[in-house]
C-alpha positions as CSV (number, residue, x, y, z in Angstrom):
1,M,-12.7,-122.4,60.5
2,N,-12.2,-125.4,58.3
3,M,-10.5,-125.2,54.9
4,K,-13.7,-125.2,52.9
5,S,-15.0,-122.3,54.8
6,A,-11.7,-120.3,54.6
7,R,-11.7,-120.7,50.7
8,F,-15.4,-119.6,50.4
9,C,-14.5,-116.3,52.4
10,L,-11.2,-115.6,50.4
11,L,-13.5,-116.1,47.1
12,F,-16.2,-113.6,48.6
13,L,-13.6,-111.1,49.6
14,S,-12.0,-111.3,46.2
15,L,-15.4,-110.5,44.2
16,L,-15.9,-107.3,46.6
17,P,-13.7,-105.1,44.7
18,L,-15.1,-106.1,41.2
19,R,-18.6,-105.6,42.5
20,S,-18.0,-102.2,43.9
21,A,-16.3,-101.0,40.6
22,D,-19.2,-102.2,38.7
23,A,-21.8,-100.5,40.7
24,Q,-19.3,-97.3,40.8
25,S,-19.3,-97.2,36.8
26,S,-22.9,-96.8,36.4
27,H,-22.5,-93.7,38.2
28,H,-19.8,-92.0,35.8
29,S,-20.3,-90.3,32.5
30,V,-19.2,-91.8,29.3
31,V,-17.7,-90.0,26.0
32,Y,-17.5,-91.6,22.7
33,D,-15.6,-89.8,20.1
34,D,-15.9,-91.9,17.1
35,R,-19.4,-92.8,16.4
36,T,-20.8,-92.7,13.0
37,V,-24.0,-92.2,11.1
38,H,-24.2,-92.9,7.2
39,S,-25.6,-90.0,5.3
40,D,-27.4,-90.5,2.0
41,I,-27.5,-86.8,1.6
42,L,-23.7,-86.4,1.8
43,N,-23.0,-89.8,0.2
44,E,-20.6,-91.0,3.1
45,D,-20.2,-91.8,6.9
46,R,-20.2,-89.0,9.2
47,K,-18.6,-88.9,12.7
48,Y,-19.8,-87.7,15.9
49,A,-19.0,-87.6,19.5
50,V,-21.5,-88.2,22.3
51,Y,-21.6,-87.5,26.1
52,L,-23.7,-89.8,28.1
53,P,-24.4,-88.4,31.7
54,P,-23.7,-90.5,34.8
55,G,-26.4,-93.2,35.2
56,Y,-27.4,-93.2,31.6
57,E,-26.4,-96.8,30.9
58,T,-28.6,-98.1,33.8
59,S,-31.4,-95.7,33.6
60,S,-34.6,-96.1,31.7
61,R,-35.5,-92.4,31.9
62,S,-35.1,-90.4,28.8
63,Y,-32.8,-87.3,28.7
64,P,-32.7,-83.9,27.2
65,V,-30.2,-83.2,24.5
66,L,-27.7,-80.5,23.5
67,Y,-26.2,-80.4,20.2
68,L,-22.7,-78.9,20.8
69,L,-21.0,-77.4,17.5
70,H,-17.3,-77.1,17.1
71,G,-15.2,-74.3,15.2
72,A,-13.4,-74.2,11.9
73,G,-10.4,-76.2,12.0
74,D,-11.6,-78.8,14.6
75,D,-13.9,-81.9,14.3
76,Q,-16.2,-83.8,16.7
77,T,-13.3,-84.3,18.9
78,G,-12.8,-80.5,19.6
79,W,-15.2,-80.2,22.4
80,V,-14.1,-83.5,24.1
81,Q,-10.2,-82.8,23.7
82,F,-10.0,-79.0,24.1
83,G,-13.4,-78.1,25.6
84,E,-13.1,-80.6,28.3
85,V,-16.9,-81.1,28.1
86,Q,-16.7,-84.2,30.1
87,H,-15.2,-82.5,33.2
88,L,-17.2,-79.7,33.0
89,A,-20.5,-81.3,32.5
90,D,-19.7,-83.8,35.1
91,K,-18.9,-80.9,37.5
92,A,-22.0,-78.9,36.5
93,I,-24.3,-82.0,36.8
94,A,-22.9,-82.9,40.4
95,D,-23.3,-79.4,41.8
96,G,-26.9,-79.2,40.4
97,S,-26.2,-76.3,38.1
98,A,-27.1,-78.3,35.0
99,T,-29.6,-81.1,34.7
100,P,-28.3,-84.5,33.2
101,M,-28.4,-84.4,29.4
102,V,-26.9,-86.1,26.5
103,I,-24.7,-84.1,24.3
104,I,-24.2,-84.6,20.9
105,M,-21.0,-83.2,18.8
106,P,-21.1,-83.8,15.2
107,D,-18.2,-83.4,12.7
108,A,-18.6,-80.6,10.2
109,N,-15.0,-80.6,9.0
110,T,-14.1,-83.6,7.0
111,G,-13.5,-82.9,3.3
112,K,-15.6,-79.8,3.2
113,R,-16.4,-77.6,5.9
114,G,-19.4,-75.9,7.4
115,Y,-22.8,-76.5,9.0
116,F,-24.9,-74.6,6.3
117,N,-26.0,-75.8,2.8
118,D,-23.6,-74.5,0.4
119,I,-24.8,-72.2,-2.2
120,R,-23.8,-74.6,-5.2
121,G,-25.6,-77.2,-3.8
122,D,-22.8,-80.0,-3.2
123,W,-22.5,-79.8,0.6
124,N,-26.1,-79.9,2.1
125,Y,-24.9,-80.4,5.7
126,E,-27.9,-78.7,7.2
127,D,-30.1,-81.0,5.3
128,F,-28.1,-84.0,6.8
129,F,-28.3,-82.5,10.3
130,F,-32.0,-82.2,10.3
131,Q,-33.1,-85.0,8.1
132,E,-30.5,-87.8,8.9
133,L,-28.4,-86.8,12.3
134,M,-31.3,-85.8,14.4
135,P,-33.4,-88.7,13.7
136,H,-30.7,-90.9,14.2
137,V,-29.8,-89.6,17.8
138,E,-33.4,-89.9,18.7
139,Q,-33.5,-93.5,17.5
140,K,-30.4,-94.8,19.0
141,Y,-30.2,-92.9,22.2
142,H,-32.8,-92.2,25.1
143,V,-33.5,-88.6,24.3
144,K,-36.8,-86.6,24.6
145,S,-37.8,-85.3,21.1
146,E,-39.9,-82.2,22.1
147,K,-38.7,-78.6,21.5
148,R,-38.6,-78.2,25.3
149,Y,-35.8,-80.7,25.5
150,R,-33.7,-79.8,22.7
151,A,-30.8,-77.2,22.7
152,V,-28.1,-76.3,20.4
153,A,-24.8,-74.3,21.1
154,G,-21.4,-74.0,19.5
155,L,-18.4,-71.7,19.1
156,S,-17.0,-69.6,16.1
157,M,-18.3,-71.6,12.8
158,G,-20.6,-73.6,15.2
159,G,-22.0,-70.5,16.7
160,G,-23.0,-69.4,13.4
161,G,-24.5,-72.8,13.1
162,S,-26.2,-72.4,16.3
163,F,-27.9,-69.3,15.1
164,M,-28.7,-70.5,11.7
165,Y,-30.4,-74.0,13.1
166,A,-32.3,-72.0,15.6
167,L,-33.6,-69.2,13.2
168,H,-34.2,-71.8,10.4
169,H,-36.1,-74.0,12.8
170,P,-37.3,-72.2,16.1
171,E,-40.0,-74.8,16.5
172,L,-37.2,-77.4,17.2
173,F,-35.0,-75.6,20.0
174,S,-35.8,-74.5,23.4
175,S,-32.5,-72.6,23.8
176,A,-29.7,-71.5,21.6
177,C,-26.2,-70.5,22.7
178,P,-23.9,-68.8,20.1
179,L,-20.3,-68.3,21.5
180,S,-18.1,-66.1,19.5
181,A,-20.2,-66.9,16.5
182,Y,-19.5,-66.3,12.8
183,V,-22.8,-64.6,11.9
184,G,-22.1,-64.6,7.9
185,P,-20.9,-61.9,5.6
186,L,-22.3,-58.5,6.8
187,N,-22.9,-57.2,3.4
188,L,-23.0,-58.4,-0.4
189,D,-19.6,-57.3,-1.3
190,D,-18.4,-59.6,1.9
191,A,-20.5,-62.3,0.6
192,K,-19.1,-62.1,-2.9
193,K,-15.6,-62.2,-2.0
194,R,-16.0,-65.3,0.3
195,I,-18.1,-67.4,-2.2
196,N,-16.3,-66.4,-5.3
197,A,-12.9,-66.7,-3.9
198,K,-10.1,-68.1,-5.8
199,P,-8.8,-71.4,-4.9
200,K,-5.8,-71.0,-2.4
201,D,-4.3,-74.4,-3.8
202,D,-3.0,-73.9,-7.5
203,Q,-4.1,-77.6,-8.1
204,E,-7.6,-76.9,-7.4
205,E,-10.0,-76.0,-10.4
206,A,-11.5,-72.5,-10.1
207,L,-15.3,-72.8,-9.5
208,E,-17.9,-70.8,-11.8
209,P,-18.7,-67.6,-10.3
210,V,-22.1,-67.3,-8.6
211,P,-24.3,-64.8,-9.8
212,D,-25.0,-61.6,-7.5
213,D,-28.7,-62.1,-7.5
214,Q,-28.1,-65.8,-6.2
215,I,-25.7,-64.6,-3.6
216,Q,-28.2,-62.0,-2.3
217,E,-30.9,-64.4,-2.2
218,Y,-28.4,-66.7,-0.2
219,L,-27.2,-64.0,2.1
220,K,-31.0,-63.2,3.3
221,E,-31.3,-66.7,4.6
222,H,-27.7,-67.5,5.8
223,N,-26.9,-64.3,7.7
224,A,-28.0,-64.3,11.4
225,L,-28.4,-60.5,11.3
226,E,-30.6,-60.5,8.3
227,L,-32.9,-63.2,9.6
228,V,-33.1,-61.4,13.0
229,K,-34.2,-58.3,11.2
230,S,-36.5,-60.0,8.8
231,M,-38.1,-62.6,10.9
232,P,-41.0,-61.8,13.3
233,A,-40.1,-60.8,16.6
234,E,-42.2,-63.5,18.3
235,K,-40.7,-66.4,16.2
236,V,-37.1,-65.2,17.1
237,G,-38.1,-64.7,20.6
238,S,-39.8,-68.4,20.9
239,V,-36.0,-69.6,21.4
240,R,-34.2,-68.6,24.6
241,W,-31.0,-66.8,23.5
242,Y,-27.6,-66.7,25.1
243,I,-25.0,-64.9,23.0
244,D,-21.3,-64.7,24.4
245,C,-18.5,-63.2,22.7
246,G,-15.0,-61.8,24.0
247,D,-14.1,-58.1,24.1
248,D,-10.9,-59.0,22.3
249,D,-12.5,-61.4,19.6
250,F,-12.3,-60.5,16.0
251,L,-16.1,-61.6,15.5
252,Y,-17.4,-59.0,18.2
253,E,-19.2,-56.7,15.5
254,G,-21.6,-59.3,14.1
255,N,-22.5,-60.6,17.6
256,S,-23.0,-56.9,19.0
257,L,-25.2,-55.9,15.8
258,I,-27.3,-59.0,16.6
259,H,-27.5,-58.0,20.3
260,L,-28.9,-54.4,19.0
261,E,-31.2,-55.7,16.8
262,M,-32.6,-57.9,19.3
263,R,-32.8,-55.0,21.8
264,K,-34.7,-52.7,19.0
265,K,-37.3,-55.5,18.2
266,E,-37.6,-56.1,22.1
267,I,-36.5,-59.8,21.9
268,E,-35.5,-61.1,25.3
269,H,-32.1,-62.6,25.2
270,E,-28.9,-62.9,27.3
271,Y,-26.0,-61.0,26.3
272,R,-22.4,-61.5,27.5
273,V,-19.2,-59.8,26.9
274,R,-16.3,-61.0,29.0
275,D,-12.5,-60.5,28.9
276,G,-11.0,-62.6,26.3
277,G,-10.6,-63.5,22.8
278,H,-11.2,-66.2,20.3
279,R,-9.6,-69.0,22.1
280,W,-10.4,-72.3,23.9
281,S,-9.9,-70.8,27.5
282,Y,-12.8,-68.4,26.6
283,W,-15.1,-71.1,25.6
284,R,-14.4,-73.3,28.4
285,G,-15.3,-70.5,30.5
286,S,-18.6,-70.4,28.8
287,L,-19.6,-74.0,28.8
288,P,-20.8,-74.1,32.4
289,S,-23.0,-71.2,31.8
290,V,-24.5,-72.8,28.6
291,L,-25.1,-76.0,30.5
292,S,-26.9,-74.0,33.1
293,F,-29.0,-71.8,30.8
294,V,-30.1,-74.9,28.8
295,S,-31.2,-76.4,32.0
296,E,-33.5,-73.7,32.8
297,A,-35.6,-74.6,30.0
298,F,-35.1,-78.5,30.5
299,H,-36.5,-78.3,34.1
300,Q,-39.9,-77.9,35.4
301,H,-40.8,-74.7,36.9
């Protein structure tokens, strides 16, 4: 072999690992936890995390989308850092129990907190979610926009958001999976205490009390149990429900009452009570079942 041929072979061999790594990377999932979208409704930029399934960056197909909501005290990184969403979604997709999907994890805990529109009208996060975040996601990412290919899930405060979004807009979600969900105040007195609570910080200015009749009206539209009771059964049942709450969870009462109300109205749903409390180890155990459950609607039967 002459010197020129030897140099060519060395150059060719040196390129092989790079090409192999390039090809391999297209089969890995990707998570970004600091994406932003500007909100005119909230008058600020809002962060979100996104999971892109293996093959997304080289594929021309459109994917189903799961909106995965965090709990109080966390932000858009909660499901990434503590929920191990990338590892668990990768595993579920690899073993065939879940279909490849895009997962969007918005931040509802910067400045003010919560997925609902505030009763005083100064934190309209639900309006932001439907009018700004969802259109942004459907424009920026290769996701399908039909009801069948859209699902919502979340834990604790995010479980409450899952209930609320699917009950307010059953025409938009094929499945909803509230985990250890906060369902809202269970009666008017609880609602009054929560809404008209005194500031914890002495430096915060106390807000004007909200009248009882306004709280009563708000409760009807922002309590999952009240909505399940008042809405037509076929409308609630047009969403596939997976409700999961641990036997030691302090939010067990609201979740069990919704289960009983759905049973009374003969609304099909899955209801799970496993050993565990209000903690990440429980929700990590729930996520594979959630991914499998929403995939049943995403798949063709």
